[in-house]
VEXBA-131467 format. One record per atom (N, C-alpha, C, O, CB): residue number from 1; atom name; y, z, x. Coordinates in nm, 3 decimals, padded with zeros to 5 digits, m for minus. Glycine has a CB too. Example, Ala and Ser with C-alpha at 12.3 -4.5 7.8 and 13.67 -1.06 7.14 Angstrom:
! residues 2
+-----+------+---------+---------+---------+
: seq : atom :   north :      up :    east :
+-----+------+---------+---------+---------+
:   1 :    N : m00.569 :  00.780 :  01.319 :
:   1 :   CA : m00.450 :  00.780 :  01.230 :
:   1 :    C : m00.330 :  00.780 :  01.320 :
:   1 :    O : m00.332 :  00.846 :  01.424 :
:   1 :   CB : m00.447 :  00.905 :  01.131 :
:   2 :    N : m00.225 :  00.708 :  01.285 :
:   2 :   CA : m00.106 :  00.714 :  01.367 :
:   2 :    C :  00.003 :  00.787 :  01.290 :
:   2 :    O :  00.114 :  00.804 :  01.341 :
:   2 :   CB : m00.060 :  00.572 :  01.408 :
+-----+------+---------+---------+---------+
END
This chain:
! residues 99
+-----+------+---------+---------+---------+
: seq : atom :   north :      up :    east :
+-----+------+---------+---------+---------+
:   1 :    N :  00.599 :  01.354 :  01.547 :
:   1 :   CA :  00.504 :  01.293 :  01.421 :
:   1 :    C :  00.594 :  01.235 :  01.323 :
:   1 :    O :  00.701 :  01.285 :  01.289 :
:   1 :   CB :  00.410 :  01.409 :  01.337 :
:   2 :    N :  00.534 :  01.106 :  01.272 :
:   2 :   CA :  00.618 :  01.022 :  01.195 :
:   2 :    C :  00.576 :  01.092 :  01.048 :
:   2 :    O :  00.466 :  01.136 :  01.014 :
:   2 :   CB :  00.586 :  00.846 :  01.217 :
:   3 :    N :  00.697 :  01.087 :  00.976 :
:   3 :   CA :  00.680 :  01.150 :  00.821 :
:   3 :    C :  00.646 :  01.010 :  00.747 :
:   3 :    O :  00.687 :  00.901 :  00.787 :
:   3 :   CB :  00.841 :  01.237 :  00.746 :
:   4 :    N :  00.574 :  01.027 :  00.647 :
:   4 :   CA :  00.560 :  00.912 :  00.538 :
:   4 :    C :  00.630 :  00.954 :  00.419 :
:   4 :    O :  00.639 :  01.074 :  00.390 :
:   4 :   CB :  00.408 :  00.878 :  00.497 :
:   5 :    N :  00.683 :  00.857 :  00.345 :
:   5 :   CA :  00.727 :  00.856 :  00.233 :
:   5 :    C :  00.700 :  00.762 :  00.140 :
:   5 :    O :  00.735 :  00.647 :  00.166 :
:   5 :   CB :  00.827 :  00.865 :  00.244 :
:   6 :    N :  00.640 :  00.786 :  00.025 :
:   6 :   CA :  00.595 :  00.670 : m00.073 :
:   6 :    C :  00.696 :  00.636 : m00.183 :
:   6 :    O :  00.736 :  00.722 : m00.262 :
:   6 :   CB :  00.460 :  00.710 : m00.146 :
:   7 :    N :  00.732 :  00.525 : m00.184 :
:   7 :   CA :  00.857 :  00.500 : m00.302 :
:   7 :    C :  00.764 :  00.533 : m00.459 :
:   7 :    O :  00.641 :  00.546 : m00.465 :
:   7 :   CB :  00.932 :  00.289 : m00.294 :
:   8 :    N :  00.845 :  00.541 : m00.556 :
:   8 :   CA :  00.792 :  00.540 : m00.685 :
:   8 :    C :  00.713 :  00.430 : m00.722 :
:   8 :    O :  00.608 :  00.442 : m00.784 :
:   8 :   CB :  00.888 :  00.550 : m00.773 :
:   9 :    N :  00.763 :  00.317 : m00.683 :
:   9 :   CA :  00.704 :  00.181 : m00.707 :
:   9 :    C :  00.568 :  00.184 : m00.643 :
:   9 :    O :  00.471 :  00.143 : m00.706 :
:   9 :   CB :  00.795 :  00.062 : m00.647 :
:  10 :    N :  00.556 :  00.233 : m00.510 :
:  10 :   CA :  00.432 :  00.229 : m00.459 :
:  10 :    C :  00.319 :  00.326 : m00.521 :
:  10 :    O :  00.199 :  00.301 : m00.513 :
:  10 :   CB :  00.449 :  00.253 : m00.325 :
:  11 :    N :  00.368 :  00.424 : m00.574 :
:  11 :   CA :  00.323 :  00.523 : m00.636 :
:  11 :    C :  00.264 :  00.474 : m00.782 :
:  11 :    O :  00.159 :  00.519 : m00.827 :
:  11 :   CB :  00.431 :  00.623 : m00.639 :
:  12 :    N :  00.340 :  00.381 : m00.847 :
:  12 :   CA :  00.304 :  00.314 : m00.972 :
:  12 :    C :  00.183 :  00.222 : m00.921 :
:  12 :    O :  00.076 :  00.220 : m00.982 :
:  12 :   CB :  00.436 :  00.226 : m01.043 :
:  13 :    N :  00.200 :  00.168 : m00.838 :
:  13 :   CA :  00.101 :  00.042 : m00.784 :
:  13 :    C : m00.042 :  00.119 : m00.773 :
:  13 :    O : m00.148 :  00.085 : m00.826 :
:  13 :   CB :  00.154 : m00.033 : m00.609 :
:  14 :    N : m00.017 :  00.232 : m00.690 :
:  14 :   CA : m00.159 :  00.341 : m00.670 :
:  14 :    C : m00.217 :  00.373 : m00.811 :
:  14 :    O : m00.334 :  00.346 : m00.839 :
:  14 :   CB : m00.115 :  00.510 : m00.593 :
:  15 :    N : m00.123 :  00.436 : m00.908 :
:  15 :   CA : m00.192 :  00.462 : m01.028 :
:  15 :    C : m00.241 :  00.343 : m01.090 :
:  15 :    O : m00.352 :  00.353 : m01.144 :
:  15 :   CB : m00.113 :  00.531 : m01.117 :
:  16 :    N : m00.173 :  00.217 : m01.094 :
:  16 :   CA : m00.258 :  00.099 : m01.136 :
:  16 :    C : m00.376 :  00.071 : m01.102 :
:  16 :    O : m00.468 :  00.048 : m01.181 :
:  16 :   CB : m00.212 :  00.001 : m01.111 :
:  17 :    N : m00.386 :  00.072 : m00.952 :
:  17 :   CA : m00.507 :  00.035 : m00.876 :
:  17 :    C : m00.608 :  00.132 : m00.919 :
:  17 :    O : m00.718 :  00.085 : m00.948 :
:  17 :   CB : m00.487 :  00.035 : m00.718 :
:  18 :    N : m00.593 :  00.266 : m00.929 :
:  18 :   CA : m00.663 :  00.386 : m00.971 :
:  18 :    C : m00.742 :  00.362 : m01.118 :
:  18 :    O : m00.861 :  00.376 : m01.144 :
:  18 :   CB : m00.551 :  00.507 : m00.980 :
:  19 :    N : m00.628 :  00.320 : m01.205 :
:  19 :   CA : m00.709 :  00.299 : m01.357 :
:  19 :    C : m00.776 :  00.132 : m01.362 :
:  19 :    O : m00.855 :  00.096 : m01.449 :
:  19 :   CB : m00.571 :  00.321 : m01.512 :
:  20 :    N : m00.736 :  00.065 : m01.277 :
:  20 :   CA : m00.817 : m00.056 : m01.285 :
:  20 :    C : m00.951 : m00.032 : m01.238 :
:  20 :    O : m01.044 : m00.072 : m01.308 :
:  20 :   CB : m00.759 : m00.166 : m01.210 :
:  21 :    N : m00.973 :  00.025 : m01.135 :
:  21 :   CA : m01.106 :  00.073 : m01.075 :
:  21 :    C : m01.183 :  00.175 : m01.130 :
:  21 :    O : m01.302 :  00.194 : m01.103 :
:  21 :   CB : m01.089 :  00.114 : m00.953 :
:  22 :    N : m01.105 :  00.253 : m01.218 :
:  22 :   CA : m01.172 :  00.356 : m01.287 :
:  22 :    C : m01.231 :  00.313 : m01.408 :
:  22 :    O : m01.323 :  00.379 : m01.456 :
:  22 :   CB : m01.089 :  00.463 : m01.313 :
:  23 :    N : m01.184 :  00.200 : m01.471 :
:  23 :   CA : m01.242 :  00.129 : m01.580 :
:  23 :    C : m01.350 :  00.065 : m01.538 :
:  23 :    O : m01.444 :  00.061 : m01.618 :
:  23 :   CB : m01.159 :  00.041 : m01.643 :
:  24 :    N : m01.363 :  00.017 : m01.442 :
:  24 :   CA : m01.479 : m00.053 : m01.390 :
:  24 :    C : m01.614 :  00.042 : m01.386 :
:  24 :    O : m01.723 :  00.015 : m01.437 :
:  24 :   CB : m01.442 : m00.105 : m01.243 :
:  25 :    N : m01.579 :  00.148 : m01.321 :
:  25 :   CA : m01.679 :  00.248 : m01.341 :
:  25 :    C : m01.619 :  00.396 : m01.290 :
:  25 :    O : m01.538 :  00.419 : m01.201 :
:  25 :   CB : m01.814 :  00.203 : m01.258 :
:  26 :    N : m01.683 :  00.480 : m01.375 :
:  26 :   CA : m01.633 :  00.600 : m01.358 :
:  26 :    C : m01.630 :  00.672 : m01.229 :
:  26 :    O : m01.743 :  00.711 : m01.199 :
:  26 :   CB : m01.688 :  00.666 : m01.436 :
:  27 :    N : m01.552 :  00.697 : m01.156 :
:  27 :   CA : m01.560 :  00.783 : m01.023 :
:  27 :    C : m01.495 :  00.655 : m00.900 :
:  27 :    O : m01.461 :  00.683 : m00.785 :
:  27 :   CB : m01.760 :  00.846 : m00.986 :
:  28 :    N : m01.492 :  00.543 : m00.950 :
:  28 :   CA : m01.447 :  00.428 : m00.837 :
:  28 :    C : m01.305 :  00.463 : m00.841 :
:  28 :    O : m01.257 :  00.465 : m00.728 :
:  28 :   CB : m01.477 :  00.250 : m00.876 :
:  29 :    N : m01.227 :  00.490 : m00.927 :
:  29 :   CA : m01.090 :  00.513 : m00.895 :
:  29 :    C : m01.050 :  00.613 : m00.817 :
:  29 :    O : m00.946 :  00.605 : m00.751 :
:  29 :   CB : m01.024 :  00.527 : m00.993 :
:  30 :    N : m01.130 :  00.719 : m00.815 :
:  30 :   CA : m01.107 :  00.840 : m00.702 :
:  30 :    C : m01.138 :  00.779 : m00.580 :
:  30 :    O : m01.058 :  00.796 : m00.488 :
:  30 :   CB : m01.203 :  00.980 : m00.717 :
:  31 :    N : m01.252 :  00.701 : m00.558 :
:  31 :   CA : m01.304 :  00.656 : m00.437 :
:  31 :    C : m01.181 :  00.553 : m00.365 :
:  31 :    O : m01.156 :  00.546 : m00.244 :
:  31 :   CB : m01.454 :  00.578 : m00.470 :
:  32 :    N : m01.118 :  00.482 : m00.470 :
:  32 :   CA : m00.969 :  00.401 : m00.440 :
:  32 :    C : m00.896 :  00.476 : m00.374 :
:  32 :    O : m00.875 :  00.464 : m00.253 :
:  32 :   CB : m00.880 :  00.360 : m00.557 :
:  33 :    N : m00.839 :  00.579 : m00.465 :
:  33 :   CA : m00.758 :  00.684 : m00.431 :
:  33 :    C : m00.753 :  00.739 : m00.285 :
:  33 :    O : m00.667 :  00.728 : m00.198 :
:  33 :   CB : m00.794 :  00.781 : m00.513 :
:  34 :    N : m00.855 :  00.790 : m00.289 :
:  34 :   CA : m00.912 :  00.831 : m00.155 :
:  34 :    C : m00.893 :  00.747 : m00.042 :
:  34 :    O : m00.825 :  00.793 :  00.049 :
:  34 :   CB : m01.047 :  00.847 : m00.163 :
:  35 :    N : m00.935 :  00.645 : m00.031 :
:  35 :   CA : m00.933 :  00.525 :  00.049 :
:  35 :    C : m00.785 :  00.487 :  00.088 :
:  35 :    O : m00.738 :  00.500 :  00.201 :
:  35 :   CB : m01.003 :  00.408 : m00.030 :
:  36 :    N : m00.709 :  00.431 : m00.034 :
:  36 :   CA : m00.590 :  00.406 :  00.014 :
:  36 :    C : m00.504 :  00.519 :  00.067 :
:  36 :    O : m00.417 :  00.496 :  00.152 :
:  36 :   CB : m00.529 :  00.344 : m00.079 :
:  37 :    N : m00.526 :  00.650 :  00.016 :
:  37 :   CA : m00.458 :  00.754 :  00.096 :
:  37 :    C : m00.468 :  00.762 :  00.238 :
:  37 :    O : m00.376 :  00.784 :  00.317 :
:  37 :   CB : m00.496 :  00.869 :  00.057 :
:  38 :    N : m00.606 :  00.739 :  00.267 :
:  38 :   CA : m00.648 :  00.751 :  00.411 :
:  38 :    C : m00.573 :  00.638 :  00.483 :
:  38 :    O : m00.512 :  00.669 :  00.586 :
:  38 :   CB : m00.812 :  00.739 :  00.432 :
:  39 :    N : m00.571 :  00.529 :  00.448 :
:  39 :   CA : m00.518 :  00.412 :  00.473 :
:  39 :    C : m00.360 :  00.403 :  00.532 :
:  39 :    O : m00.305 :  00.351 :  00.629 :
:  39 :   CB : m00.534 :  00.344 :  00.350 :
:  40 :    N : m00.318 :  00.486 :  00.414 :
:  40 :   CA : m00.151 :  00.529 :  00.411 :
:  40 :    C : m00.140 :  00.621 :  00.553 :
:  40 :    O : m00.086 :  00.592 :  00.660 :
:  40 :   CB : m00.098 :  00.642 :  00.245 :
:  41 :    N : m00.211 :  00.739 :  00.511 :
:  41 :   CA : m00.204 :  00.823 :  00.640 :
:  41 :    C : m00.219 :  00.783 :  00.770 :
:  41 :    O : m00.163 :  00.839 :  00.864 :
:  41 :   CB : m00.286 :  00.908 :  00.638 :
:  42 :    N : m00.307 :  00.668 :  00.782 :
:  42 :   CA : m00.320 :  00.618 :  00.911 :
:  42 :    C : m00.204 :  00.569 :  00.990 :
:  42 :    O : m00.201 :  00.545 :  01.111 :
:  42 :   CB : m00.404 :  00.522 :  00.904 :
:  43 :    N : m00.110 :  00.558 :  00.902 :
:  43 :   CA :  00.047 :  00.479 :  00.940 :
:  43 :    C :  00.082 :  00.555 :  01.030 :
:  43 :    O :  00.121 :  00.502 :  01.134 :
:  43 :   CB :  00.175 :  00.469 :  00.827 :
:  44 :    N :  00.078 :  00.712 :  01.020 :
:  44 :   CA :  00.100 :  00.811 :  01.113 :
:  44 :    C :  00.072 :  00.771 :  01.243 :
:  44 :    O :  00.128 :  00.832 :  01.334 :
:  44 :   CB :  00.031 :  00.921 :  01.085 :
:  45 :    N :  00.005 :  00.692 :  01.267 :
:  45 :   CA : m00.057 :  00.686 :  01.409 :
:  45 :    C : m00.029 :  00.541 :  01.452 :
:  45 :    O : m00.005 :  00.513 :  01.569 :
:  45 :   CB : m00.226 :  00.722 :  01.412 :
:  46 :    N : m00.033 :  00.434 :  01.334 :
:  46 :   CA : m00.045 :  00.278 :  01.379 :
:  46 :    C :  00.075 :  00.217 :  01.320 :
:  46 :    O :  00.082 :  00.094 :  01.321 :
:  46 :   CB : m00.186 :  00.195 :  01.322 :
:  47 :    N :  00.188 :  00.297 :  01.260 :
:  47 :   CA :  00.311 :  00.230 :  01.222 :
:  47 :    C :  00.361 :  00.109 :  01.306 :
:  47 :    O :  00.352 :  00.122 :  01.428 :
:  47 :   CB :  00.414 :  00.328 :  01.221 :
:  48 :    N :  00.399 :  00.027 :  01.271 :
:  48 :   CA :  00.501 : m00.058 :  01.355 :
:  48 :    C :  00.414 : m00.183 :  01.415 :
:  48 :    O :  00.463 : m00.294 :  01.430 :
:  48 :   CB :  00.573 :  00.040 :  01.488 :
:  49 :    N :  00.263 : m00.146 :  01.450 :
:  49 :   CA :  00.191 : m00.236 :  01.523 :
:  49 :    C :  00.156 : m00.381 :  01.422 :
:  49 :    O :  00.127 : m00.489 :  01.473 :
:  49 :   CB :  00.053 : m00.152 :  01.577 :
:  50 :    N :  00.162 : m00.361 :  01.303 :
:  50 :   CA :  00.141 : m00.455 :  01.179 :
:  50 :    C :  00.230 : m00.575 :  01.180 :
:  50 :    O :  00.349 : m00.567 :  01.212 :
:  50 :   CB :  00.168 : m00.378 :  01.043 :
:  51 :    N :  00.179 : m00.671 :  01.149 :
:  51 :   CA :  00.249 : m00.809 :  01.127 :
:  51 :    C :  00.358 : m00.809 :  01.017 :
:  51 :    O :  00.329 : m00.775 :  00.902 :
:  51 :   CB :  00.142 : m00.917 :  01.086 :
:  52 :    N :  00.461 : m00.841 :  01.046 :
:  52 :   CA :  00.590 : m00.838 :  00.940 :
:  52 :    C :  00.568 : m00.961 :  00.855 :
:  52 :    O :  00.592 : m01.077 :  00.889 :
:  52 :   CB :  00.752 : m00.848 :  01.019 :
:  53 :    N :  00.520 : m00.922 :  00.743 :
:  53 :   CA :  00.456 : m01.030 :  00.632 :
:  53 :    C :  00.566 : m01.116 :  00.569 :
:  53 :    O :  00.572 : m01.239 :  00.563 :
:  53 :   CB :  00.376 : m00.949 :  00.500 :
:  54 :    N :  00.655 : m01.022 :  00.523 :
:  54 :   CA :  00.757 : m01.047 :  00.429 :
:  54 :    C :  00.862 : m00.992 :  00.475 :
:  54 :    O :  00.845 : m00.880 :  00.522 :
:  54 :   CB :  00.735 : m01.007 :  00.304 :
:  55 :    N :  01.011 : m01.055 :  00.477 :
:  55 :   CA :  01.127 : m01.002 :  00.528 :
:  55 :    C :  01.092 : m00.904 :  00.634 :
:  55 :    O :  01.028 : m00.939 :  00.733 :
:  55 :   CB :  01.208 : m00.942 :  00.423 :
:  56 :    N :  01.135 : m00.771 :  00.613 :
:  56 :   CA :  01.138 : m00.649 :  00.704 :
:  56 :    C :  00.987 : m00.563 :  00.671 :
:  56 :    O :  00.953 : m00.459 :  00.728 :
:  56 :   CB :  01.291 : m00.547 :  00.664 :
:  57 :    N :  00.914 : m00.630 :  00.571 :
:  57 :   CA :  00.817 : m00.527 :  00.534 :
:  57 :    C :  00.673 : m00.569 :  00.642 :
:  57 :    O :  00.616 : m00.678 :  00.652 :
:  57 :   CB :  00.785 : m00.538 :  00.344 :
:  58 :    N :  00.645 : m00.452 :  00.704 :
:  58 :   CA :  00.528 : m00.465 :  00.765 :
:  58 :    C :  00.390 : m00.441 :  00.674 :
:  58 :    O :  00.386 : m00.348 :  00.593 :
:  58 :   CB :  00.538 : m00.375 :  00.875 :
:  59 :    N :  00.283 : m00.525 :  00.692 :
:  59 :   CA :  00.188 : m00.504 :  00.613 :
:  59 :    C :  00.033 : m00.477 :  00.682 :
:  59 :    O : m00.011 : m00.528 :  00.785 :
:  59 :   CB :  00.198 : m00.615 :  00.528 :
:  60 :    N : m00.026 : m00.392 :  00.602 :
:  60 :   CA : m00.130 : m00.338 :  00.676 :
:  60 :    C : m00.246 : m00.355 :  00.535 :
:  60 :    O : m00.209 : m00.330 :  00.420 :
:  60 :   CB : m00.088 : m00.162 :  00.746 :
:  61 :    N : m00.368 : m00.393 :  00.562 :
:  61 :   CA : m00.455 : m00.435 :  00.475 :
:  61 :    C : m00.549 : m00.305 :  00.477 :
:  61 :    O : m00.576 : m00.250 :  00.584 :
:  61 :   CB : m00.520 : m00.579 :  00.515 :
:  62 :    N : m00.600 : m00.256 :  00.347 :
:  62 :   CA : m00.684 : m00.162 :  00.326 :
:  62 :    C : m00.841 : m00.182 :  00.383 :
:  62 :    O : m00.904 : m00.282 :  00.351 :
:  62 :   CB : m00.677 : m00.146 :  00.188 :
:  63 :    N : m00.884 : m00.106 :  00.447 :
:  63 :   CA : m01.025 : m00.098 :  00.503 :
:  63 :    C : m01.116 : m00.133 :  00.394 :
:  63 :    O : m01.224 : m00.176 :  00.437 :
:  63 :   CB : m01.062 :  00.044 :  00.562 :
:  64 :    N : m01.107 : m00.128 :  00.281 :
:  64 :   CA : m01.234 : m00.128 :  00.178 :
:  64 :    C : m01.195 : m00.211 :  00.082 :
:  64 :    O : m01.274 : m00.300 :  00.049 :
:  64 :   CB : m01.276 :  00.010 :  00.109 :
:  65 :    N : m01.077 : m00.202 :  00.023 :
:  65 :   CA : m01.018 : m00.251 : m00.110 :
:  65 :    C : m00.946 : m00.387 : m00.089 :
:  65 :    O : m00.892 : m00.389 :  00.022 :
:  65 :   CB : m00.914 : m00.143 : m00.171 :
:  66 :    N : m00.929 : m00.483 : m00.150 :
:  66 :   CA : m00.815 : m00.605 : m00.137 :
:  66 :    C : m00.687 : m00.554 : m00.157 :
:  66 :    O : m00.613 : m00.620 : m00.230 :
:  66 :   CB : m00.828 : m00.725 : m00.245 :
:  67 :    N : m00.652 : m00.471 : m00.119 :
:  67 :   CA : m00.503 : m00.438 : m00.098 :
:  67 :    C : m00.417 : m00.419 :  00.030 :
:  67 :    O : m00.462 : m00.361 :  00.129 :
:  67 :   CB : m00.489 : m00.327 : m00.155 :
:  68 :    N : m00.308 : m00.463 :  00.025 :
:  68 :   CA : m00.188 : m00.482 :  00.124 :
:  68 :    C : m00.113 : m00.354 :  00.088 :
:  68 :    O : m00.085 : m00.328 : m00.029 :
:  68 :   CB : m00.091 : m00.631 :  00.102 :
:  69 :    N : m00.079 : m00.265 :  00.201 :
:  69 :   CA :  00.045 : m00.198 :  00.195 :
:  69 :    C :  00.156 : m00.220 :  00.281 :
:  69 :    O :  00.155 : m00.219 :  00.404 :
:  69 :   CB :  00.023 : m00.083 :  00.204 :
:  70 :    N :  00.262 : m00.241 :  00.199 :
:  70 :   CA :  00.364 : m00.320 :  00.263 :
:  70 :    C :  00.488 : m00.167 :  00.276 :
:  70 :    O :  00.530 : m00.102 :  00.180 :
:  70 :   CB :  00.418 : m00.486 :  00.145 :
:  71 :    N :  00.516 : m00.149 :  00.403 :
:  71 :   CA :  00.614 : m00.041 :  00.438 :
:  71 :    C :  00.727 : m00.097 :  00.548 :
:  71 :    O :  00.711 : m00.209 :  00.595 :
:  71 :   CB :  00.527 :  00.090 :  00.501 :
:  72 :    N :  00.819 : m00.033 :  00.581 :
:  72 :   CA :  00.908 : m00.043 :  00.673 :
:  72 :    C :  00.927 :  00.085 :  00.771 :
:  72 :    O :  00.910 :  00.198 :  00.726 :
:  72 :   CB :  01.023 : m00.078 :  00.605 :
:  73 :    N :  00.957 :  00.068 :  00.882 :
:  73 :   CA :  00.950 :  00.166 :  00.987 :
:  73 :    C :  01.100 :  00.207 :  01.041 :
:  73 :    O :  01.176 :  00.116 :  01.075 :
:  73 :   CB :  00.860 :  00.105 :  01.105 :
:  74 :    N :  01.140 :  00.333 :  01.048 :
:  74 :   CA :  01.241 :  00.368 :  01.101 :
:  74 :    C :  01.210 :  00.459 :  01.218 :
:  74 :    O :  01.103 :  00.447 :  01.278 :
:  74 :   CB :  01.319 :  00.418 :  01.007 :
:  75 :    N :  01.287 :  00.536 :  01.247 :
:  75 :   CA :  01.276 :  00.592 :  01.385 :
:  75 :    C :  01.176 :  00.689 :  01.391 :
:  75 :    O :  01.102 :  00.688 :  01.489 :
:  75 :   CB :  01.401 :  00.650 :  01.433 :
:  76 :    N :  01.156 :  00.795 :  01.283 :
:  76 :   CA :  01.086 :  00.887 :  01.254 :
:  76 :    C :  01.024 :  00.889 :  01.128 :
:  76 :    O :  00.967 :  00.989 :  01.085 :
:  76 :   CB :  01.147 :  00.981 :  01.273 :
:  77 :    N :  01.031 :  00.784 :  01.068 :
:  77 :   CA :  00.979 :  00.796 :  00.913 :
:  77 :    C :  00.927 :  00.654 :  00.872 :
:  77 :    O :  00.980 :  00.548 :  00.905 :
:  77 :   CB :  01.108 :  00.845 :  00.802 :
:  78 :    N :  00.825 :  00.666 :  00.800 :
:  78 :   CA :  00.775 :  00.537 :  00.739 :
:  78 :    C :  00.779 :  00.535 :  00.607 :
:  78 :    O :  00.738 :  00.635 :  00.547 :
:  78 :   CB :  00.647 :  00.503 :  00.773 :
:  79 :    N :  00.830 :  00.415 :  00.531 :
:  79 :   CA :  00.858 :  00.428 :  00.374 :
:  79 :    C :  00.758 :  00.316 :  00.342 :
:  79 :    O :  00.767 :  00.207 :  00.399 :
:  79 :   CB :  01.033 :  00.398 :  00.313 :
:  80 :    N :  00.653 :  00.344 :  00.244 :
:  80 :   CA :  00.564 :  00.275 :  00.174 :
:  80 :    C :  00.655 :  00.222 :  00.046 :
:  80 :    O :  00.716 :  00.295 : m00.032 :
:  80 :   CB :  00.433 :  00.369 :  00.139 :
:  81 :    N :  00.651 :  00.105 :  00.043 :
:  81 :   CA :  00.744 :  00.023 : m00.069 :
:  81 :    C :  00.627 : m00.032 : m00.172 :
:  81 :    O :  00.643 : m00.011 : m00.292 :
:  81 :   CB :  00.847 : m00.127 :  00.009 :
:  82 :    N :  00.543 : m00.080 : m00.139 :
:  82 :   CA :  00.433 : m00.155 : m00.238 :
:  82 :    C :  00.308 : m00.121 : m00.195 :
:  82 :    O :  00.291 : m00.086 : m00.078 :
:  82 :   CB :  00.438 : m00.316 : m00.243 :
:  83 :    N :  00.206 : m00.129 : m00.283 :
:  83 :   CA :  00.080 : m00.137 : m00.231 :
:  83 :    C :  00.016 : m00.231 : m00.355 :
:  83 :    O :  00.012 : m00.196 : m00.473 :
:  83 :   CB :  00.009 :  00.020 : m00.201 :
:  84 :    N : m00.035 : m00.364 : m00.300 :
:  84 :   CA : m00.050 : m00.467 : m00.399 :
:  84 :    C : m00.178 : m00.541 : m00.354 :
:  84 :    O : m00.209 : m00.574 : m00.239 :
:  84 :   CB :  00.081 : m00.563 : m00.408 :
:  85 :    N : m00.254 : m00.561 : m00.481 :
:  85 :   CA : m00.358 : m00.628 : m00.473 :
:  85 :    C : m00.366 : m00.768 : m00.452 :
:  85 :    O : m00.335 : m00.848 : m00.540 :
:  85 :   CB : m00.410 : m00.604 : m00.560 :
:  86 :    N : m00.409 : m00.804 : m00.334 :
:  86 :   CA : m00.411 : m00.937 : m00.249 :
:  86 :    C : m00.477 : m01.038 : m00.352 :
:  86 :    O : m00.467 : m01.155 : m00.315 :
:  86 :   CB : m00.507 : m00.924 : m00.093 :
:  87 :    N : m00.528 : m01.024 : m00.445 :
:  87 :   CA : m00.580 : m01.126 : m00.521 :
:  87 :    C : m00.476 : m01.172 : m00.633 :
:  87 :    O : m00.507 : m01.273 : m00.697 :
:  87 :   CB : m00.712 : m01.079 : m00.579 :
:  88 :    N : m00.359 : m01.109 : m00.664 :
:  88 :   CA : m00.233 : m01.128 : m00.734 :
:  88 :    C : m00.183 : m01.274 : m00.667 :
:  88 :    O : m00.212 : m01.316 : m00.555 :
:  88 :   CB : m00.122 : m00.990 : m00.709 :
:  89 :    N : m00.095 : m01.339 : m00.774 :
:  89 :   CA : m00.053 : m01.474 : m00.765 :
:  89 :    C :  00.074 : m01.432 : m00.636 :
:  89 :    O :  00.157 : m01.341 : m00.650 :
:  89 :   CB :  00.005 : m01.549 : m00.940 :
:  90 :    N :  00.066 : m01.502 : m00.541 :
:  90 :   CA :  00.178 : m01.502 : m00.424 :
:  90 :    C :  00.322 : m01.480 : m00.490 :
:  90 :    O :  00.399 : m01.394 : m00.447 :
:  90 :   CB :  00.178 : m01.655 : m00.335 :
:  91 :    N :  00.350 : m01.558 : m00.589 :
:  91 :   CA :  00.482 : m01.564 : m00.622 :
:  91 :    C :  00.512 : m01.429 : m00.702 :
:  91 :    O :  00.630 : m01.394 : m00.707 :
:  91 :   CB :  00.511 : m01.697 : m00.702 :
:  92 :    N :  00.406 : m01.344 : m00.769 :
:  92 :   CA :  00.422 : m01.231 : m00.812 :
:  92 :    C :  00.463 : m01.129 : m00.702 :
:  92 :    O :  00.558 : m01.050 : m00.705 :
:  92 :   CB :  00.311 : m01.201 : m00.877 :
:  93 :    N :  00.363 : m01.150 : m00.597 :
:  93 :   CA :  00.394 : m01.030 : m00.504 :
:  93 :    C :  00.512 : m01.056 : m00.456 :
:  93 :    O :  00.575 : m00.950 : m00.444 :
:  93 :   CB :  00.300 : m01.003 : m00.390 :
:  94 :    N :  00.595 : m01.182 : m00.409 :
:  94 :   CA :  00.734 : m01.189 : m00.362 :
:  94 :    C :  00.801 : m01.114 : m00.475 :
:  94 :    O :  00.872 : m01.022 : m00.436 :
:  94 :   CB :  00.793 : m01.343 : m00.337 :
:  95 :    N :  00.796 : m01.129 : m00.588 :
:  95 :   CA :  00.883 : m01.103 : m00.677 :
:  95 :    C :  00.877 : m00.930 : m00.705 :
:  95 :    O :  00.970 : m00.857 : m00.739 :
:  95 :   CB :  00.851 : m01.199 : m00.800 :
:  96 :    N :  00.758 : m00.900 : m00.684 :
:  96 :   CA :  00.727 : m00.741 : m00.691 :
:  96 :    C :  00.806 : m00.680 : m00.536 :
:  96 :    O :  00.864 : m00.572 : m00.547 :
:  96 :   CB :  00.521 : m00.709 : m00.695 :
:  97 :    N :  00.807 : m00.730 : m00.433 :
:  97 :   CA :  00.858 : m00.686 : m00.309 :
:  97 :    C :  01.033 : m00.694 : m00.319 :
:  97 :    O :  01.110 : m00.614 : m00.268 :
:  97 :   CB :  00.789 : m00.785 : m00.185 :
:  98 :    N :  01.067 : m00.804 : m00.394 :
:  98 :   CA :  01.190 : m00.821 : m00.398 :
:  98 :    C :  01.280 : m00.716 : m00.477 :
:  98 :    O :  01.397 : m00.691 : m00.445 :
:  98 :   CB :  01.201 : m00.942 : m00.441 :
:  99 :    N :  01.210 : m00.655 : m00.585 :
:  99 :   CA :  01.299 : m00.582 : m00.671 :
:  99 :    C :  01.323 : m00.448 : m00.596 :
:  99 :    O :  01.396 : m00.361 : m00.645 :
:  99 :   CB :  01.237 : m00.562 : m00.818 :
+-----+------+---------+---------+---------+
END
């Protein structure tokens, strides 16, 4: 079974997304968090089939929210590096992935 590791940067991205949606409507942040968690857990089965979007990062799109999950795949481990709102400026997204 593939192990999933979420980087500190990706956790911060998820936290930012949670608060963005929670401010929009109470409880929506929880729905966002559970949806993205499910999308990330799905990588245990689907890791590696997604398009390499930028450098060596694979990208999977969330099923519900306009977010992309950027990850790398090793033999028995997936590392999630970023969870980015797709409505962001592409230059900002590239800078975020480069850091």
